[in-house]
C-alpha atoms as one frame of an Amber mdcrd trajectory, in Angstrom:
protein
  70.695 -37.306  70.702  70.336 -34.344  68.954  68.412 -31.186  70.159  66.953
 -30.264  67.891  65.984 -32.026  64.399  64.306 -31.796  61.240  65.173 -34.467
  59.043  63.730 -36.426  55.590  64.968 -39.721  55.252  63.948 -42.270  52.480
  60.807 -44.248  51.657  62.821 -47.045  50.596  66.295 -47.425  49.449  68.160
 -50.697  47.288  67.032 -49.388  44.124  67.450 -51.677  40.841  67.079 -50.860
  37.313  64.832 -53.758  35.815  63.052 -51.926  32.726  63.365 -47.696  31.444
  60.776 -46.892  33.881  61.085 -49.603  35.963  62.656 -50.442  39.170  62.540
 -52.824  42.570  63.031 -51.757  45.990  62.832 -51.681  49.038  60.141 -50.313
  51.444  61.778 -48.536  54.386  60.313 -49.957  57.260  55.998 -49.503  56.264
  56.682 -45.933  54.644  53.723 -45.321  51.829  54.483 -43.994  48.659  51.246
 -43.884  46.652  50.873 -43.729  42.966  51.429 -39.730  41.536  53.854 -39.005
  43.595  56.999 -38.112  42.315  60.197 -40.347  43.253  63.786 -39.510  42.952
  66.570 -41.336  42.843  70.097 -40.917  45.106  73.824 -41.721  43.941  75.127
 -43.486  47.032  78.531 -42.927  45.783  78.585 -39.348  44.754  74.936 -38.408
  47.300  74.032 -36.091  44.038  70.411 -36.607  43.245  68.732 -37.547  39.957
  65.398 -36.583  39.062  63.511 -39.270  38.288  59.194 -39.274  37.887  55.783
 -39.860  38.570  54.870 -43.109  40.311  51.879 -44.605  37.869  51.578 -48.770
  39.724  53.785 -50.792  41.952  53.203 -54.091  43.012  52.315 -55.339  45.571
  49.314 -52.493  45.459  50.185 -49.344  47.908  48.045 -50.748  50.730  47.672
 -48.784  54.518  49.335 -51.689  56.148  52.613 -52.474  53.902  54.806 -55.657
  54.168  57.014 -53.913  56.310  61.048 -53.873  54.818  59.194 -55.212  51.848
  60.230 -55.321  47.917  57.894 -53.321  46.094  58.098 -53.416  42.191  58.009
 -49.634  40.658  56.409 -48.393  37.024  56.405 -44.770  36.121  54.872 -42.885
  33.752  57.907 -42.238  31.210  61.278 -43.774  31.113  63.980 -43.110  33.959
  67.471 -41.904  33.160  70.465 -44.780  34.139  69.724 -45.576  38.014  73.494
 -46.847  39.481  72.631 -49.941  41.241  71.270 -50.087  44.867  70.456 -46.664
  44.532  68.173 -44.195  47.462  64.693 -43.822  46.427  63.802 -39.778  48.053
  60.416 -37.527  47.251  60.203 -34.647  44.834  57.339 -32.555  46.238  59.580
 -29.944  48.509  56.546 -30.191  50.991  57.024 -33.810  51.500  60.598 -32.138
  52.756  60.041 -29.851  54.600  59.917 -26.307  52.777  59.633 -23.100  53.951
  60.963 -24.606  57.572  62.585 -22.204  60.116  64.322 -23.483  63.649  64.480
 -20.054  65.202  65.195 -18.005  68.429  66.134 -21.309  70.566  68.562 -21.953
  72.959  70.473 -25.177  72.644  72.423 -26.459  75.774  74.647 -29.032  76.961
  73.996 -31.963  74.131  76.012 -34.050  75.506  75.758 -37.076  72.540  74.749
 -35.237  70.074  74.130 -32.830  67.366  72.577 -28.664  68.988  70.306 -28.639
  65.336  70.142 -31.043  62.746  69.165 -30.475  59.253  69.188 -33.374  56.734
  67.692 -33.977  53.262  65.337 -31.143  53.136  64.881 -28.092  51.175  64.592
 -24.505  51.794  64.782 -24.399  55.274  66.294 -21.789  57.784  68.462 -22.046
  60.670  68.383 -18.094  62.506  69.308 -16.506  65.652  69.537 -19.804  67.236
  72.476 -19.975  70.420  74.007 -22.853  71.115  76.052 -23.745  73.151  77.835
 -26.856  74.736  77.820 -29.639  72.895  79.680 -33.046  71.684  79.438 -33.198
  68.365  78.708 -30.278  64.791  76.614 -27.232  66.724  74.518 -27.069  64.009
  75.195 -30.442  60.782  73.404 -29.591  58.003  73.937 -32.960  56.942  72.938
 -36.681  54.048  74.547 -39.868  54.336  74.359 -41.394  51.780  74.438 -45.297
  52.406  72.380 -47.087  55.216  69.388 -44.516  55.285  70.509 -42.934  52.292
  68.848 -39.231  53.026  68.925 -37.126  50.104  70.519 -33.787  49.857  70.115
 -30.631  50.735  69.208 -27.689  48.552  68.067 -23.730  49.407  68.893 -24.133
  52.963  70.456 -20.849  55.298  72.454 -20.867  58.166  72.292 -17.311  59.552
  72.877 -15.173  62.406  73.461 -17.919  65.064  75.801 -18.414  68.284  77.744
 -20.915  68.504  79.862 -21.616  71.828  82.307 -23.906  72.841  80.818 -26.572
  70.605  82.817 -30.310  70.106  83.853 -32.096  72.644  85.533 -35.428  72.986
  83.343 -38.937  72.139  81.495 -37.867  68.272  82.662 -40.046  65.454  84.962
 -37.970  63.404  82.791 -36.502  60.329  80.213 -35.307  62.912  82.298 -33.677
  64.574  84.277 -31.395  62.066  83.050 -28.100  62.594  80.516 -26.211  64.669
  78.963 -26.018  61.296  79.714 -28.870  59.442  77.790 -29.231  55.720  78.346
 -32.198  54.778  77.662 -35.898  52.915  79.263 -39.123  54.254  78.428 -42.603
  54.071  77.425 -44.910  56.678  81.414 -46.072  57.506  81.793 -42.105  58.205
  83.092 -41.520  54.541  83.265 -39.020  52.051  80.846 -38.300  49.143  82.707
 -37.690  46.098  80.355 -35.434  44.640  79.026 -32.033  44.862  75.345 -32.456
  46.430  73.785 -29.845  48.324  73.192 -27.119  46.449  72.201 -23.140  47.047
  73.005 -23.581  51.567  74.079 -20.217  52.520  76.105 -19.829  55.620  75.652
 -16.402  56.742  76.650 -13.288  59.250  77.022 -16.708  62.319  79.128 -16.339
  65.021  81.699 -18.633  66.077  83.770 -19.122  69.103  85.675 -21.931  70.940
  85.050 -24.520  68.722  87.004 -27.851  69.298  88.073 -28.254  65.532  87.100
 -26.195  62.548  85.204 -23.196  62.953  82.695 -24.410  59.475  83.568 -27.348
  57.308  81.551 -26.432  54.020  81.796 -30.088  51.801  80.038 -31.664  48.579
  78.482 -28.627  48.043  77.520 -26.697  44.287  76.407 -23.125  44.718  75.654
 -21.536  47.657  77.709 -19.040  49.941  80.036 -18.886  53.428  80.180 -15.058
  54.072  79.777 -12.879  57.011  80.895 -15.353  59.733  83.108 -13.982  62.377
  85.218 -16.913  63.980  87.543 -16.573  67.329  88.803 -19.130  68.357  89.542
 -22.089  67.103  90.965 -25.974  67.385  90.947 -25.945  70.738  90.872 -29.079
  71.359  93.110 -30.573  68.924  94.135 -33.818  71.258  90.399 -35.380  69.521
  90.766 -39.254  68.541  89.709 -39.823  65.487  87.670 -42.901  65.525  85.233
 -44.638  63.035  87.208 -43.010  60.121  88.147 -44.583  57.097  92.010 -44.876
  57.623  91.927 -43.174  53.962  90.443 -40.229  55.138  92.832 -39.851  58.395
  95.935 -37.140  56.412  92.428 -34.745  54.640  90.578 -34.662  58.536  93.919
 -34.102  59.973  94.159 -31.014  57.671  91.448 -29.509  57.287  90.451 -29.591
  61.456  93.529 -26.471  62.121  91.182 -24.566  59.362  88.679 -21.835  60.549
  86.710 -22.616  56.972  87.605 -25.919  55.158  86.126 -26.394  51.535  85.705
 -29.916  49.908  84.015 -31.180  46.761  82.562 -27.744  46.668  82.259 -26.076
  43.272  80.779 -22.181  42.920  80.949 -21.129  46.313  81.249 -17.968  47.732
  83.455 -17.425  49.744  83.968 -13.629  51.386  84.120 -11.041  54.389  84.320
 -14.252  57.220  86.605 -12.552  59.212  89.244 -14.991  62.416  90.567 -13.993
  65.607  92.810 -16.057  67.591  92.669 -13.340  70.733  89.772 -12.117  72.784
  86.718 -11.146  71.198  86.742  -7.298  70.546  84.266  -4.934  72.596  81.202
  -3.737  70.511  79.423  -0.507  71.080  76.267   1.591  70.008  75.798   5.082
  69.317  72.283   5.579  67.498  68.639   4.230  66.978  66.502   4.938  64.049
  64.203   6.008  65.085  64.281   6.473  68.347  60.583   6.615  69.355  57.057
   5.799  68.271  53.985   6.161  69.649  52.121   4.041  72.355  50.306   1.696
  70.913  52.727   1.127  67.635  52.441  -1.797  66.230  55.983  -3.909  65.817
  58.348  -1.404  64.859  62.326  -2.157  63.193  64.758   0.177  64.103  68.643
  -0.256  63.337  70.979   0.574  65.155  74.558   2.538  64.218  78.224   1.445
  65.740  80.689  -1.249  66.078  78.715  -5.313  66.257  80.209  -8.711  65.224
  77.015 -10.940  63.817  75.461 -12.996  66.295  74.974  -9.600  68.235  71.644
  -9.242  70.258  69.973  -6.280  70.650  67.893  -6.210  73.893  64.947  -3.786
  74.783  65.035  -3.690  78.999  65.914  -7.112  79.806  63.740  -8.208  76.801
  65.865  -9.829  73.427  64.789  -8.544  70.910  65.044 -10.733  66.973  67.874
  -9.506  65.754  69.507  -9.042  62.117  73.414  -7.872  61.286  73.297  -6.077
  58.386  77.212  -4.885  58.830  80.066  -4.603  60.792  77.825  -0.430  62.141
  74.413  -2.004  62.056  72.070  -3.669  63.182  68.065  -4.100  62.865  65.984
  -5.375  65.903  62.448  -6.138  65.827  60.347  -3.741  68.832  57.456  -6.485
  69.530  54.420  -4.522  69.506  53.313  -5.328  73.487  56.446  -3.660  74.455
  55.277  -0.911  72.676  51.890  -0.220  75.245  51.875   2.076  77.152  53.994
   6.021  77.359  57.831   4.926  78.796  61.459   5.138  78.230  63.032   2.536
  77.368  67.514   1.595  77.565  68.299  -0.559  73.605  71.524  -2.142  74.252
  73.806  -4.697  72.080  75.287  -8.181  73.660  78.017  -9.427  72.523  78.072
 -12.607  70.734  80.516 -13.957  73.553  79.585 -14.630  76.762  83.248 -13.179
  77.412  83.275 -10.141  75.858  82.441  -6.452  76.357  78.565  -5.540  75.477
  77.339  -1.829  74.281  76.539   0.688  76.697  72.232   2.025  76.422  70.685
   4.785  74.012  66.843   5.764  74.990  63.787   4.592  72.910  61.415   6.916
  74.013  57.526   5.428  73.544  55.085   8.415  73.068  52.032   9.070  74.603
  49.058  10.025  72.366  47.755  13.097  73.454  43.820  13.387  74.668  41.647
  14.397  71.844  43.851  14.335  68.575  43.042  14.296  65.798  45.727  13.139
  63.088  43.531  13.821  59.702  43.274  16.991  58.030  39.484  17.738  56.896
  37.968  18.069  53.266  37.558  20.516  51.777  33.649  22.464  51.915  31.812
  25.563  50.311  30.345  28.730  52.556  27.448  29.652  52.454  27.971  32.579
  52.514  30.429  33.296  50.023  30.448  30.708  47.802  34.175  30.392  47.468
  35.941  27.430  48.435  37.137  27.051  51.826  39.647  25.362  53.275  39.673
  23.587  56.836  41.720  22.559  58.651  41.672  20.172  61.598  43.409  21.851
  65.052  45.543  20.224  67.426
């Protein structure tokens, strides 16, 4: 029910330690974990990931058709730390947890039951330059479930330069619907994990408008940052019902919903340069483009746009949307693709306000210059005159 998802679910669960190197687990469905795999464990109360070790052997032995939800006794190559009862199990290798993946440059709209973009249990993932509109649950969820599915926490995830408009409507579990951008660890009863399990999550330079509850909820996290975000109008659905939530959490969520940015169970998180605005979104402007021209046939070219901008501002070359990166309130950069630079022309660059109700910029001209026929672009080498025997420098004429 989520529009886009990257999720690293557990290969096994209910891990119970019976010796320094021995753990009995329940296989998740028919997932395999061959000998030599490095496995970690998940504390089911705190959500914190515990370093495990290299799997040396297993009984019954690994096979291509393991028993569905069968019990397996795992033996590791070295002593393990103390593993809490009923712990989750997850892969340690980043390559098995979506490392270096990106979700970028998408439009997600009208998601009636789920999240716009969901990232769970993954590492080294970037979510950038997406437009998420009208979702019932969180627009972007960076989430761990500590029981039932035993997701691992997320590490080194960046959420940047996204636009989230009119996110959070009636009808989703409360801890699934905390904010337009939600970083959270929960259990299967929608209660909150107690530890800062997720590490180095960066939420930066996003634009959020008309969020039903908080703009950003940042929970169960160690390190990372919330910086440079712009939140325009939040808590627009104050009558959303509380359901699928243990009553012990009612006071906490009711205190967090009216906040533009809420933090819970975090440590060492940088919180700087965020802006909030409860009224109309301000207009943006464009004053200059550098460079303002490029020869026809140029490769992809990055230009710097100067003016007055908001996070989530999108530059256009004519009607073509460009990959745009917010640098500051007075500068963004945009990538002009080579396909738009093939022939000479004068093209208008404009910058679109991230808020559909906001005023966009005026235009600046970008010139794609024709190459001169027969143009020589390099300088000739030195030679020696046969008549004078003196050095002579020959310059190529244009």
